Every structure is written in structure tokens, then in C-alpha cells.
N, CA and C atoms of all chains as a GROMACS GRO file, in nm:
protein
  597
    1MET      N    1   0.065  -0.152  -0.020
    1MET     CA    2  -0.011   0.005  -0.006
    1MET      C    3   0.094   0.133   0.016
    2THR      N    4   0.050   0.213  -0.099
    2THR     CA    5   0.111   0.389  -0.134
    2THR      C    6   0.017   0.443  -0.042
    3LYS      N    7   0.077   0.562  -0.026
    3LYS     CA    8   0.116   0.654  -0.002
    3LYS      C    9  -0.102   0.735  -0.044
    4SER      N   10  -0.095   0.682  -0.150
    4SER     CA   11  -0.169   0.732  -0.240
    4SER      C   12  -0.284   0.649  -0.254
    5GLU      N   13  -0.309   0.509  -0.197
    5GLU     CA   14  -0.355   0.392  -0.177
    5GLU      C   15  -0.457   0.406  -0.019
    6LEU      N   16  -0.355   0.450   0.045
    6LEU     CA   17  -0.399   0.444   0.164
    6LEU      C   18  -0.497   0.604   0.228
    7ILE      N   19  -0.470   0.706   0.130
    7ILE     CA   20  -0.558   0.798   0.126
    7ILE      C   21  -0.704   0.751   0.100
    8GLU      N   22  -0.706   0.687  -0.030
    8GLU     CA   23  -0.779   0.600  -0.086
    8GLU      C   24  -0.928   0.550  -0.014
    9ALA      N   25  -0.815   0.485   0.105
    9ALA     CA   26  -0.892   0.371   0.159
    9ALA      C   27  -0.945   0.453   0.278
   10ILE      N   28  -0.887   0.559   0.294
   10ILE     CA   29  -0.939   0.645   0.419
   10ILE      C   30  -1.048   0.695   0.390
   11THR      N   31  -1.037   0.750   0.237
   11THR     CA   32  -1.117   0.874   0.224
   11THR      C   33  -1.305   0.740   0.174
   12ARG      N   34  -1.285   0.594   0.140
   12ARG     CA   35  -1.372   0.578   0.091
   12ARG      C   36  -1.476   0.502   0.228
   13LYS      N   37  -1.413   0.543   0.372
   13LYS     CA   38  -1.497   0.519   0.467
   13LYS      C   39  -1.502   0.656   0.527
   14GLN      N   40  -1.432   0.745   0.482
   14GLN     CA   41  -1.531   0.894   0.510
   14GLN      C   42  -1.550   0.968   0.365
   15HIS      N   43  -1.678   0.882   0.379
   15HIS     CA   44  -1.698   0.925   0.205
   15HIS      C   45  -1.779   1.069   0.216
   16HIS      N   46  -1.815   1.105   0.366
   16HIS     CA   47  -1.847   1.269   0.366
   16HIS      C   48  -1.733   1.357   0.322
   17LEU      N   49  -1.624   1.346   0.388
   17LEU     CA   50  -1.480   1.473   0.339
   17LEU      C   51  -1.427   1.422   0.200
   18PRO      N   52  -1.409   1.546   0.095
   18PRO     CA   53  -1.357   1.498  -0.053
   18PRO      C   54  -1.227   1.439  -0.048
   19ALA      N   55  -1.174   1.358  -0.076
   19ALA     CA   56  -1.054   1.340  -0.086
   19ALA      C   57  -0.983   1.448  -0.093
   20LYS      N   58  -0.997   1.490  -0.172
   20LYS     CA   59  -0.847   1.672  -0.104
   20LYS      C   60  -0.844   1.672   0.056
   21ASP      N   61  -0.975   1.647   0.119
   21ASP     CA   62  -0.901   1.712   0.270
   21ASP      C   63  -0.848   1.551   0.346
   22VAL      N   64  -0.846   1.468   0.289
   22VAL     CA   65  -0.786   1.379   0.356
   22VAL      C   66  -0.665   1.366   0.311
   23GLU      N   67  -0.614   1.412   0.171
   23GLU     CA   68  -0.525   1.373   0.146
   23GLU      C   69  -0.465   1.485   0.231
   24LEU      N   70  -0.490   1.558   0.223
   24LEU     CA   71  -0.441   1.692   0.376
   24LEU      C   72  -0.454   1.621   0.490
   25ALA      N   73  -0.488   1.571   0.536
   25ALA     CA   74  -0.487   1.494   0.641
   25ALA      C   75  -0.388   1.431   0.689
   26VAL      N   76  -0.376   1.303   0.550
   26VAL     CA   77  -0.279   1.255   0.586
   26VAL      C   78  -0.156   1.288   0.616
   27LYS      N   79  -0.120   1.404   0.486
   27LYS     CA   80  -0.006   1.442   0.459
   27LYS      C   81   0.069   1.508   0.642
   28HIS      N   82  -0.106   1.639   0.709
   28HIS     CA   83  -0.043   1.682   0.792
   28HIS      C   84   0.071   1.545   0.921
   29MET      N   85  -0.040   1.429   0.953
   29MET     CA   86  -0.044   1.335   1.054
   29MET      C   87   0.122   1.293   1.006
   30LEU      N   88   0.158   1.278   0.835
   30LEU     CA   89   0.267   1.229   0.854
   30LEU      C   90   0.404   1.312   0.909
   31GLU      N   91   0.344   1.443   0.862
   31GLU     CA   92   0.417   1.549   0.909
   31GLU      C   93   0.468   1.552   1.093
   32LEU      N   94   0.360   1.592   1.126
   32LEU     CA   95   0.391   1.570   1.281
   32LEU      C   96   0.457   1.463   1.342
   33MET      N   97   0.463   1.387   1.264
   33MET     CA   98   0.497   1.214   1.355
   33MET      C   99   0.645   1.257   1.266
   34SER      N  100   0.704   1.286   1.180
   34SER     CA  101   0.815   1.316   1.128
   34SER      C  102   0.898   1.469   1.176
   35GLU      N  103   0.786   1.607   1.253
   35GLU     CA  104   0.870   1.655   1.338
   35GLU      C  105   0.850   1.594   1.472
   36THR      N  106   0.773   1.541   1.535
   36THR     CA  107   0.804   1.470   1.654
   36THR      C  108   0.962   1.412   1.677
   37LEU      N  109   0.971   1.320   1.555
   37LEU     CA  110   1.064   1.291   1.558
   37LEU      C  111   1.207   1.341   1.522
   38ALA      N  112   1.176   1.447   1.484
   38ALA     CA  113   1.301   1.502   1.446
   38ALA      C  114   1.332   1.633   1.585
   39GLY      N  115   1.249   1.620   1.600
   39GLY     CA  116   1.281   1.691   1.746
   39GLY      C  117   1.332   1.623   1.896
   40GLY      N  118   1.350   1.471   1.846
   40GLY     CA  119   1.367   1.406   1.966
   40GLY      C  120   1.301   1.288   2.016
   41GLY      N  121   1.168   1.324   1.973
   41GLY     CA  122   1.030   1.310   2.073
   41GLY      C  123   1.030   1.169   2.056
   42ARG      N  124   0.936   1.106   2.102
   42ARG     CA  125   0.849   0.973   2.039
   42ARG      C  126   0.690   1.011   2.010
   43ILE      N  127   0.692   0.915   1.980
   43ILE     CA  128   0.526   0.883   1.892
   43ILE      C  129   0.483   0.756   1.960
   44GLU      N  130   0.375   0.775   2.045
   44GLU     CA  131   0.292   0.592   2.147
   44GLU      C  132   0.166   0.630   2.056
   45ILE      N  133   0.122   0.502   1.973
   45ILE     CA  134   0.012   0.486   1.937
   45ILE      C  135  -0.044   0.360   1.942
   46ARG      N  136  -0.133   0.368   2.065
   46ARG     CA  137  -0.183   0.260   2.116
   46ARG      C  138  -0.266   0.099   2.014
   47GLY      N  139  -0.203   0.027   2.012
   47GLY     CA  140  -0.231  -0.095   1.903
   47GLY      C  141  -0.178  -0.079   1.823
   48PHE      N  142  -0.093  -0.044   1.781
   48PHE     CA  143   0.025   0.035   1.606
   48PHE      C  144   0.127   0.002   1.659
   49GLY      N  145   0.203   0.050   1.789
   49GLY     CA  146   0.323   0.093   1.776
   49GLY      C  147   0.369   0.204   1.852
   50SER      N  148   0.471   0.264   1.854
   50SER     CA  149   0.544   0.356   1.939
   50SER      C  150   0.676   0.395   1.855
   51PHE      N  151   0.724   0.471   1.836
   51PHE     CA  152   0.857   0.547   1.745
   51PHE      C  153   0.951   0.651   1.837
   52CYS      N  154   1.095   0.574   1.832
   52CYS     CA  155   1.179   0.670   1.850
   52CYS      C  156   1.286   0.647   1.857
   53LEU      N  157   1.430   0.730   1.883
   53LEU     CA  158   1.516   0.776   1.819
   53LEU      C  159   1.653   0.687   1.887
   54HIS      N  160   1.698   0.599   1.837
   54HIS     CA  161   1.818   0.529   1.845
   54HIS      C  162   1.963   0.550   1.846
   55TYR      N  163   2.054   0.630   1.910
   55TYR     CA  164   2.149   0.672   1.896
   55TYR      C  165   2.272   0.586   1.834
   56ARG      N  166   2.321   0.611   1.710
   56ARG     CA  167   2.394   0.538   1.682
   56ARG      C  168   2.562   0.609   1.692
   57PRO      N  169   2.675   0.525   1.793
   57PRO     CA  170   2.809   0.619   1.804
   57PRO      C  171   2.916   0.652   1.676
   58PRO      N  172   2.981   0.770   1.730
   58PRO     CA  173   3.034   0.752   1.614
   58PRO      C  174   3.145   0.694   1.578
   59ARG      N  175   3.167   0.630   1.429
   59ARG     CA  176   3.249   0.522   1.439
   59ARG      C  177   3.342   0.546   1.315
   60MET      N  178   3.452   0.485   1.265
   60MET     CA  179   3.535   0.479   1.136
   60MET      C  180   3.470   0.398   1.073
   61GLY      N  181   3.486   0.442   0.954
   61GLY     CA  182   3.403   0.359   0.865
   61GLY      C  183   3.519   0.374   0.713
   62ARG      N  184   3.469   0.340   0.586
   62ARG     CA  185   3.568   0.250   0.518
   62ARG      C  186   3.507   0.311   0.361
   63ASN      N  187   3.548   0.421   0.253
   63ASN     CA  188   3.534   0.422   0.150
   63ASN      C  189   3.500   0.326   0.069
   64PRO      N  190   3.401   0.235   0.085
   64PRO     CA  191   3.392   0.074  -0.028
   64PRO      C  192   3.437   0.137  -0.172
   65LYS      N  193   3.476   0.234  -0.186
   65LYS     CA  194   3.515   0.214  -0.336
   65LYS      C  195   3.763   0.254  -0.317
   66THR      N  196   3.751   0.289  -0.252
   66THR     CA  197   3.862   0.369  -0.255
   66THR      C  198   3.920   0.255  -0.133
   67GLY      N  199   3.862   0.230  -0.018
   67GLY     CA  200   3.920   0.158   0.086
   67GLY      C  201   3.962   0.284   0.235
   68GLN      N  202   3.970   0.425   0.200
   68GLN     CA  203   4.018   0.473   0.265
   68GLN      C  204   3.923   0.485   0.383
   69ALA      N  205   3.970   0.495   0.496
   69ALA     CA  206   3.918   0.490   0.620
   69ALA      C  207   3.863   0.655   0.643
   70VAL      N  208   3.740   0.588   0.674
   70VAL     CA  209   3.700   0.779   0.721
   70VAL      C  210   3.627   0.819   0.836
   71HIS      N  211   3.609   0.894   0.933
   71HIS     CA  212   3.539   0.931   1.014
   71HIS      C  213   3.423   0.959   0.996
   72LEU      N  214   3.346   0.857   1.050
   72LEU     CA  215   3.179   0.908   1.090
   72LEU      C  216   3.158   0.951   1.226
   73THR      N  217   3.027   1.047   1.172
   73THR     CA  218   3.006   1.138   1.367
   73THR      C  219   2.859   1.056   1.361
   74GLY      N  220   2.830   1.086   1.530
   74GLY     CA  221   2.732   0.975   1.584
   74GLY      C  222   2.621   1.030   1.530
   75LYS      N  223   2.534   0.960   1.538
   75LYS     CA  224   2.419   1.032   1.533
   75LYS      C  225   2.242   0.939   1.508
   76HIS      N  226   2.192   0.996   1.516
   76HIS     CA  227   2.048   0.940   1.553
   76HIS      C  228   1.956   0.874   1.464
   77VAL      N  229   1.898   0.750   1.499
   77VAL     CA  230   1.814   0.656   1.400
   77VAL      C  231   1.645   0.674   1.390
   78PRO      N  232   1.580   0.643   1.309
   78PRO     CA  233   1.408   0.643   1.372
   78PRO      C  234   1.446   0.468   1.402
   79HIS      N  235   1.363   0.496   1.536
   79HIS     CA  236   1.314   0.296   1.562
   79HIS      C  237   1.148   0.320   1.579
   80PHE      N  238   1.152   0.223   1.505
   80PHE     CA  239   0.970   0.159   1.535
   80PHE      C  240   0.985   0.011   1.623
   81LYS      N  241   0.886   0.045   1.709
   81LYS     CA  242   0.844  -0.109   1.787
   81LYS      C  243   0.693  -0.101   1.791
   82PRO      N  244   0.667  -0.271   1.702
   82PRO     CA  245   0.481  -0.208   1.700
   82PRO      C  246   0.414  -0.305   1.796
   83GLY      N  247   0.343  -0.257   1.793
   83GLY     CA  248   0.252  -0.289   1.938
   83GLY      C  249   0.192  -0.405   1.960
   84LYS      N  250   0.086  -0.430   2.060
   84LYS     CA  251   0.074  -0.573   2.062
   84LYS      C  252  -0.037  -0.583   1.963
   85ASP      N  253  -0.081  -0.558   1.914
   85ASP     CA  254  -0.244  -0.523   1.865
   85ASP      C  255  -0.189  -0.610   1.720
   86LEU      N  256  -0.073  -0.484   1.634
   86LEU     CA  257  -0.043  -0.538   1.490
   86LEU      C  258   0.041  -0.608   1.570
   87ARG      N  259   0.174  -0.688   1.612
   87ARG     CA  260   0.185  -0.783   1.657
   87ARG      C  261   0.087  -0.897   1.572
   88GLU      N  262   0.031  -0.949   1.653
   88GLU     CA  263  -0.138  -0.988   1.645
   88GLU      C  264  -0.140  -1.036   1.519
   89ARG      N  265  -0.169  -0.924   1.485
   89ARG     CA  266  -0.280  -0.935   1.350
   89ARG      C  267  -0.174  -0.968   1.214
   90VAL      N  268  -0.055  -0.976   1.275
   90VAL     CA  269   0.031  -0.945   1.142
   90VAL      C  270   0.059  -1.121   1.177
   91ASN      N  271   0.098  -1.173   1.253
   91ASN     CA  272   0.111  -1.276   1.278
   91ASN      C  273  -0.043  -1.396   1.253
   92GLU      N  274  -0.136  -1.383   1.270
   92GLU     CA  275  -0.254  -1.429   1.267
   92GLU      C  276  -0.238  -1.531   1.092
   93VAL      N  277  -0.227  -1.450   1.019
   93VAL     CA  278  -0.192  -1.546   0.841
   93VAL      C  279  -0.145  -1.670   0.898
   94LEU      N  280  -0.029  -1.624   0.966
   94LEU     CA  281   0.069  -1.735   1.007
   94LEU      C  282  -0.017  -1.830   1.070
   95ARG      N  283  -0.064  -1.800   1.136
   95ARG     CA  284  -0.078  -1.890   1.295
   95ARG      C  285  -0.223  -2.008   1.229
   96LEU      N  286  -0.292  -1.934   1.205
   96LEU     CA  287  -0.456  -1.976   1.159
   96LEU      C  288  -0.433  -2.125   1.099
   97PRO      N  289  -0.377  -2.157   0.913
   97PRO     CA  290  -0.361  -2.293   0.911
   97PRO      C  291  -0.317  -2.389   1.028
   98PHE      N  292  -0.217  -2.346   1.100
   98PHE     CA  293  -0.220  -2.482   1.236
   98PHE      C  294  -0.322  -2.507   1.312
   99SER      N  295  -0.343  -2.404   1.352
   99SER     CA  296  -0.436  -2.400   1.474
   99SER      C  297  -0.600  -2.439   1.376
  100SER      N  298  -0.606  -2.423   1.258
  100SER     CA  299  -0.764  -2.562   1.275
  100SER      C  300  -0.723  -2.686   1.199
  101MET      N  301   0.710   1.468   2.646
  101MET     CA  302   0.566   1.391   2.613
  101MET      C  303   0.545   1.333   2.458
  102ALA      N  304   0.503   1.208   2.426
  102ALA     CA  305   0.535   1.170   2.326
  102ALA      C  306   0.392   1.215   2.269
  103LEU      N  307   0.416   1.198   2.131
  103LEU     CA  308   0.289   1.229   2.032
  103LEU      C  309   0.204   1.141   2.007
  104THR      N  310   0.072   1.160   2.064
  104THR     CA  311  -0.022   1.054   2.033
  104THR      C  312  -0.149   1.087   1.962
  105LYS      N  313  -0.243   0.994   1.965
  105LYS     CA  314  -0.371   1.016   1.818
  105LYS      C  315  -0.437   1.096   1.878
  106ALA      N  316  -0.399   1.172   1.999
  106ALA     CA  317  -0.565   1.231   2.023
  106ALA      C  318  -0.460   1.398   2.030
  107ASP      N  319  -0.326   1.422   1.995
  107ASP     CA  320  -0.264   1.493   2.005
  107ASP      C  321  -0.256   1.530   1.830
  108MET      N  322  -0.251   1.412   1.805
  108MET     CA  323  -0.264   1.448   1.628
  108MET      C  324  -0.393   1.475   1.583
  109ALA      N  325  -0.483   1.417   1.616
  109ALA     CA  326  -0.690   1.459   1.644
  109ALA      C  327  -0.622   1.562   1.650
  110GLU      N  328  -0.578   1.680   1.752
  110GLU     CA  329  -0.611   1.798   1.798
  110GLU      C  330  -0.542   1.824   1.697
  111SER      N  331  -0.424   1.869   1.634
  111SER     CA  332  -0.438   1.969   1.538
  111SER      C  333  -0.464   1.920   1.412
  112LEU      N  334  -0.538   1.803   1.359
  112LEU     CA  335  -0.593   1.849   1.272
  112LEU      C  336  -0.736   1.941   1.274
  113PHE      N  337  -0.787   1.937   1.340
  113PHE     CA  338  -0.906   2.050   1.427
  113PHE      C  339  -0.889   2.189   1.426
  114HIS      N  340  -0.774   2.213   1.428
  114HIS     CA  341  -0.732   2.289   1.519
  114HIS      C  342  -0.608   2.399   1.385
  115VAL      N  343  -0.586   2.286   1.274
  115VAL     CA  344  -0.506   2.342   1.190
  115VAL      C  345  -0.574   2.333   1.008
  116PHE      N  346  -0.696   2.266   1.048
  116PHE     CA  347  -0.770   2.247   0.908
  116PHE      C  348  -0.922   2.284   0.919
  117GLY      N  349  -0.962   2.279   1.082
  117GLY     CA  350  -1.136   2.257   1.073
  117GLY      C  351  -1.188   2.167   1.087
  118PHE      N  352  -1.110   2.022   1.085
  118PHE     CA  353  -1.236   1.926   1.158
  118PHE      C  354  -1.270   1.947   1.177
  119ASN      N  355  -1.451   1.941   1.197
  119ASN     CA  356  -1.470   1.888   1.376
  119ASN      C  357  -1.389   1.793   1.449
  120LYS      N  358  -1.452   1.785   1.560
  120LYS     CA  359  -1.347   1.674   1.625
  120LYS      C  360  -1.369   1.535   1.643
  121ARG      N  361  -1.499   1.510   1.534
  121ARG     CA  362  -1.497   1.346   1.565
  121ARG      C  363  -1.446   1.281   1.401
  122GLU      N  364  -1.494   1.426   1.296
  122GLU     CA  365  -1.363   1.434   1.165
  122GLU      C  366  -1.223   1.369   1.194
  123ALA      N  367  -1.166   1.462   1.304
  123ALA     CA  368  -1.062   1.440   1.295
  123ALA      C  369  -1.043   1.320   1.391
  124ARG      N  370  -1.071   1.227   1.496
  124ARG     CA  371  -1.063   1.146   1.564
  124ARG      C  372  -1.053   1.072   1.480
  125ASP      N  373  -1.194   1.064   1.392
  125ASP     CA  374  -1.184   0.940   1.270
  125ASP      C  375  -1.093   0.900   1.155
  126LEU      N  376  -1.100   1.039   1.123
  126LEU     CA  377  -0.932   1.066   1.064
  126LEU      C  378  -0.761   0.988   1.077
  127VAL      N  379  -0.770   1.020   1.206
  127VAL     CA  380  -0.708   0.950   1.285
  127VAL      C  381  -0.677   0.791   1.334
  128ASP      N  382  -0.794   0.779   1.372
  128ASP     CA  383  -0.849   0.638   1.394
  128ASP      C  384  -0.813   0.592   1.221
  129SER      N  385  -0.868   0.592   1.148
  129SER     CA  386  -0.868   0.504   1.028
  129SER      C  387  -0.739   0.531   0.938
  130PHE      N  388  -0.604   0.634   0.941
  130PHE     CA  389  -0.561   0.613   0.950
  130PHE      C  390  -0.398   0.465   1.016
  131PHE      N  391  -0.455   0.504   1.127
  131PHE     CA  392  -0.380   0.384   1.123
  131PHE      C  393  -0.437   0.246   1.165
  132GLU      N  394  -0.546   0.243   1.180
  132GLU     CA  395  -0.605   0.133   1.083
  132GLU      C  396  -0.569   0.029   0.972
  133ASP      N  397  -0.592   0.159   0.884
  133ASP     CA  398  -0.554   0.104   0.741
  133ASP      C  399  -0.445   0.015   0.738
  134LEU      N  400  -0.330   0.120   0.764
  134LEU     CA  401  -0.229   0.078   0.790
  134LEU      C  402  -0.205  -0.063   0.840
  135ARG      N  403  -0.282  -0.068   0.935
  135ARG     CA  404  -0.265  -0.218   1.001
  135ARG      C  405  -0.337  -0.316   0.936
  136SER      N  406  -0.425  -0.287   0.865
  136SER     CA  407  -0.489  -0.373   0.810
  136SER      C  408  -0.406  -0.410   0.672
  137SER      N  409  -0.331  -0.352   0.599
  137SER     CA  410  -0.282  -0.331   0.511
  137SER      C  411  -0.169  -0.515   0.560
  138LEU      N  412  -0.140  -0.438   0.653
  138LEU     CA  413  -0.010  -0.505   0.677
  138LEU      C  414  -0.029  -0.644   0.728
  139ALA      N  415  -0.222  -0.647   0.788
  139ALA     CA  416  -0.235  -0.799   0.836
  139ALA      C  417  -0.263  -0.852   0.752
  140SER      N  418  -0.310  -0.773   0.571
  140SER     CA  419  -0.326  -0.916   0.457
  140SER      C  420  -0.203  -0.918   0.456
  141GLY      N  421  -0.115  -0.884   0.475
  141GLY     CA  422   0.071  -0.937   0.424
  141GLY      C  423   0.136  -0.870   0.309
  142GLU      N  424   0.018  -0.712   0.321
  142GLU     CA  425   0.102  -0.638   0.259
  142GLU      C  426   0.199  -0.508   0.281
  143GLN      N  427   0.346  -0.483   0.230
  143GLN     CA  428   0.385  -0.416   0.315
  143GLN      C  429   0.326  -0.205   0.284
  144VAL      N  430   0.353  -0.116   0.342
  144VAL     CA  431   0.328  -0.034   0.354
  144VAL      C  432   0.448   0.038   0.269
  145LYS      N  433   0.402   0.207   0.231
  145LYS     CA  434   0.574   0.254   0.170
  145LYS      C  435   0.462   0.391   0.181
  146LEU      N  436   0.522   0.456   0.227
  146LEU     CA  437   0.492   0.629   0.296
  146LEU      C  438   0.546   0.710   0.221
  147SER      N  439   0.568   0.790   0.115
  147SER     CA  440   0.700   0.808   0.088
  147SER      C  441   0.740   0.928   0.195
  148GLY      N  442   0.837   1.010   0.149
  148GLY     CA  443   0.959   1.087   0.260
  148GLY      C  444   0.913   1.060   0.447
  149PHE      N  445   0.836   0.951   0.487
  149PHE     CA  446   0.886   0.909   0.594
  149PHE      C  447   0.910   0.768   0.615
  150GLY      N  448   0.875   0.631   0.561
  150GLY     CA  449   0.943   0.537   0.538
  150GLY      C  450   0.854   0.387   0.509
  151ASN      N  451   0.914   0.303   0.491
  151ASN     CA  452   0.832   0.180   0.441
  151ASN      C  453   0.783   0.083   0.570
  152PHE      N  454   0.675  -0.004   0.615
  152PHE     CA  455   0.637  -0.083   0.677
  152PHE      C  456   0.678  -0.170   0.657
  153ASP      N  457   0.777  -0.334   0.619
  153ASP     CA  458   0.775  -0.402   0.557
  153ASP      C  459   0.756  -0.523   0.610
  154LEU      N  460   0.712  -0.643   0.594
  154LEU     CA  461   0.669  -0.777   0.688
  154LEU      C  462   0.794  -0.903   0.691
  155ARG      N  463   0.833  -0.902   0.781
  155ARG     CA  464   0.951  -1.037   0.715
  155ARG      C  465   0.935  -1.162   0.807
  156ASN      N  466   0.898  -1.294   0.758
  156ASN     CA  467   0.922  -1.421   0.825
  156ASN      C  468   1.047  -1.447   0.899
  157LYS      N  469   0.998  -1.493   0.971
  157LYS     CA  470   1.139  -1.556   1.106
  157LYS      C  471   1.088  -1.691   1.073
  158ASN      N  472   1.183  -1.750   1.086
  158ASN     CA  473   1.146  -1.932   1.070
  158ASN      C  474   1.158  -1.941   1.273
  159GLN      N  475   1.138  -2.083   1.277
  159GLN     CA  476   1.162  -2.109   1.465
  159GLN      C  477   1.326  -2.140   1.453
  160ARG      N  478   1.348  -2.064   1.643
  160ARG     CA  479   1.484  -2.065   1.643
  160ARG      C  480   1.478  -2.090   1.792
  161PRO      N  481   1.588  -2.157   1.806
  161PRO     CA  482   1.543  -2.202   1.962
  161PRO      C  483   1.558  -2.098   2.085
  162GLY      N  484   1.546  -2.072   2.177
  162GLY     CA  485   1.575  -1.982   2.275
  162GLY      C  486   1.520  -2.036   2.352
  163ARG      N  487   1.542  -1.884   2.513
  163ARG     CA  488   1.572  -1.966   2.662
  163ARG      C  489   1.470  -1.831   2.741
  164ASN      N  490   1.422  -1.914   2.799
  164ASN     CA  491   1.380  -1.834   2.928
  164ASN      C  492   1.464  -1.733   2.996
  165PRO      N  493   1.514  -1.604   2.996
  165PRO     CA  494   1.617  -1.572   3.071
  165PRO      C  495   1.632  -1.611   3.197
  166LYS      N  496   1.467  -1.634   3.291
  166LYS     CA  497   1.483  -1.630   3.391
  166LYS      C  498   1.559  -1.798   3.453
  167THR      N  499   1.450  -1.844   3.395
  167THR     CA  500   1.488  -2.032   3.456
  167THR      C  501   1.606  -2.071   3.420
  168GLY      N  502   1.619  -2.016   3.260
  168GLY     CA  503   1.766  -2.062   3.192
  168GLY      C  504   1.688  -2.196   3.053
  169GLU      N  505   1.585  -2.248   3.116
  169GLU     CA  506   1.537  -2.332   3.076
  169GLU      C  507   1.472  -2.272   2.882
  170GLU      N  508   1.491  -2.374   2.806
  170GLU     CA  509   1.526  -2.405   2.676
  170GLU      C  510   1.363  -2.379   2.600
  171ILE      N  511   1.360  -2.313   2.528
  171ILE     CA  512   1.211  -2.343   2.494
  171ILE      C  513   1.233  -2.321   2.324
  172PRO      N  514   1.120  -2.323   2.243
  172PRO     CA  515   1.216  -2.302   2.072
  172PRO      C  516   1.075  -2.177   2.091
  173ILE      N  517   1.142  -2.039   2.003
  173ILE     CA  518   1.073  -1.954   1.936
  173ILE      C  519   1.024  -1.952   1.823
  174THR      N  520   0.915  -1.976   1.820
  174THR     CA  521   0.824  -2.000   1.683
  174THR      C  522   0.869  -1.955   1.580
  175ALA      N  523   0.792  -2.031   1.462
  175ALA     CA  524   0.805  -1.944   1.383
  175ALA      C  525   0.657  -1.836   1.359
  176ARG      N  526   0.731  -1.683   1.286
  176ARG     CA  527   0.642  -1.561   1.292
  176ARG      C  528   0.644  -1.469   1.206
  177ARG      N  529   0.557  -1.380   1.186
  177ARG     CA  530   0.565  -1.254   1.082
  177ARG      C  531   0.549  -1.156   1.170
  178VAL      N  532   0.718  -1.070   1.155
  178VAL     CA  533   0.688  -0.940   1.188
  178VAL      C  534   0.708  -0.820   1.116
  179VAL      N  535   0.686  -0.724   1.161
  179VAL     CA  536   0.701  -0.584   1.092
  179VAL      C  537   0.827  -0.482   1.127
  180THR      N  538   0.853  -0.477   1.028
  180THR     CA  539   0.980  -0.391   1.040
  180THR      C  540   0.951  -0.257   0.984
  181PHE      N  541   0.953  -0.139   1.052
  181PHE     CA  542   1.028  -0.012   0.995
  181PHE      C  543   1.121   0.043   0.895
  182ARG      N  544   1.129   0.063   0.801
  182ARG     CA  545   1.282   0.122   0.739
  182ARG      C  546   1.266   0.290   0.696
  183ALA      N  547   1.298   0.335   0.782
  183ALA     CA  548   1.282   0.502   0.778
  183ALA      C  549   1.318   0.526   0.621
  184GLY      N  550   1.267   0.629   0.556
  184GLY     CA  551   1.282   0.714   0.412
  184GLY      C  552   1.428   0.780   0.424
  185GLN      N  553   1.500   0.840   0.357
  185GLN     CA  554   1.613   0.912   0.283
  185GLN      C  555   1.570   1.040   0.382
  186LYS      N  556   1.439   1.094   0.335
  186LYS     CA  557   1.387   1.247   0.428
  186LYS      C  558   1.409   1.241   0.594
  187LEU      N  559   1.293   1.133   0.597
  187LEU     CA  560   1.340   1.158   0.781
  187LEU      C  561   1.405   1.090   0.833
  188LYS      N  562   1.493   0.996   0.753
  188LYS     CA  563   1.674   0.982   0.820
  188LYS      C  564   1.738   1.132   0.842
  189ALA      N  565   1.778   1.214   0.749
  189ALA     CA  566   1.787   1.294   0.740
  189ALA      C  567   1.745   1.408   0.806
  190ARG      N  568   1.641   1.400   0.791
  190ARG     CA  569   1.588   1.525   0.930
  190ARG      C  570   1.627   1.467   1.096
  191VAL      N  571   1.587   1.309   1.107
  191VAL     CA  572   1.652   1.274   1.250
  191VAL      C  573   1.796   1.295   1.297
  192GLU      N  574   1.843   1.230   1.168
  192GLU     CA  575   1.996   1.240   1.204
  192GLU      C  576   2.094   1.303   1.245
  193THR      N  577   2.026   1.510   1.258
  193THR     CA  578   2.128   1.607   1.268
  193THR      C  579   2.054   1.665   1.427
  194TYR      N  580   1.966   1.534   1.496
  194TYR     CA  581   1.914   1.583   1.630
  194TYR      C  582   2.050   1.560   1.715
  195ALA      N  583   2.032   1.683   1.788
  195ALA     CA  584   2.226   1.635   1.835
  195ALA      C  585   2.094   1.688   2.045
  196GLY      N  586   2.000   1.626   2.045
  196GLY     CA  587   1.957   1.596   2.227
  196GLY      C  588   2.035   1.523   2.301
  197THR      N  589   1.956   1.498   2.398
  197THR     CA  590   1.967   1.329   2.489
  197THR      C  591   1.992   1.215   2.378
  198ARG      N  592   2.068   1.144   2.433
  198ARG     CA  593   2.107   1.034   2.372
  198ARG      C  594   2.087   0.930   2.396
  199GLU      N  595   1.993   0.851   2.344
  199GLU     CA  596   1.928   0.688   2.406
  199GLU      C  597   2.027   0.609   2.338
   0.00000   0.00000   0.00000
């Protein structure tokens, strides 16, 4: 599913709202989430999961082309931890054939 | 304070003037549709933000960390998130407290 398919799916359910409004809303929600992470904050969505930042310490890397050592500074990377409901629902597809 | 669905709905209400009910439904629907897609086995690609991919894990040996007892970790499907270039670049420069 892509962003535009997500917008279509939401519009089908919120049929009183024009697709354009749903598109604005989806882009706004993603921007809020990005902004929060960019500011070092966490996102907590019950049943879906949580996002936070993980720190990667500075390290010596290598230019794969030349083999030359380069110093890489520490940085933060986004991390997602799926929530219980998402974990269970994603796993159901695999579990069902065995449990029946 | 962490960003929650209530914060997101509040922002939709303030910024675009959706009524509170519409705002809440939009946020609920957003996460529910992401979840349904993943539950049906389809990855989600949100350009500018990142991809939610599915990985199938084989059964592997595990251990109860408390008792040391060996128990197999059953085969399962898990969700992984890979941040997109744009999000990575915005987050990388964050210089605050290290976690």
C-alpha cells in the first residue's frame, strides 16, 4: 500500500469528506510524526506501536570504493516497535493454518 | 511528552478545522488502514516517511532468561520499519540527549 492508496482507503470510509481533505490530513499526520522525531520526541500509538530515536555512536568507516578510512560522526536513527495488536494481527496469517 | 492519536486529532482540528469527530475518525482510520494492510500481508510504503515491511522468521531456539529453560521461539511474521531518506536526514542531525 502506498500513500495514495492509503488516502483512497480512508476516503472510502470517510465518504462525507472530499479526497482532497483526506490527502491534506494524511500529509499533515505524517508531517507531525516526522517533526516529533526530528525534535527527539517519541510517538505512542496504542495498538499500532511506538517510534523513538536510537543513537548510533561515532565510528570509523571505510569508503568502499577506495578503501580509505573515514571518520563518521554519531547520529540518531528512527526506531519503530510494533504494538501488541499489530504484532498479533500480522502473525495471524501464519498461525491460522496450524491452529485449524 | 510523546505524540499520541489525541494530539494528532487536536492538530487536525486546529490547523484545518475538521470537527473533533472527523479529526478523531481520520486519525483512527489512518492507523487502522496501515494495520489492515500489514495484517493482510501487504507492505506499506509512505514516501518521505518510510516503509513498513513484513519479514517471516523461522522457528529458532530460545531460552527463558529467568529460569534458563530452553523453549523454541515459534515461526512468526514480524513488522519492520525502514525510515525513508527524508526522515533519516531530518532525524540524523538531532543533537539532544542520547538514547
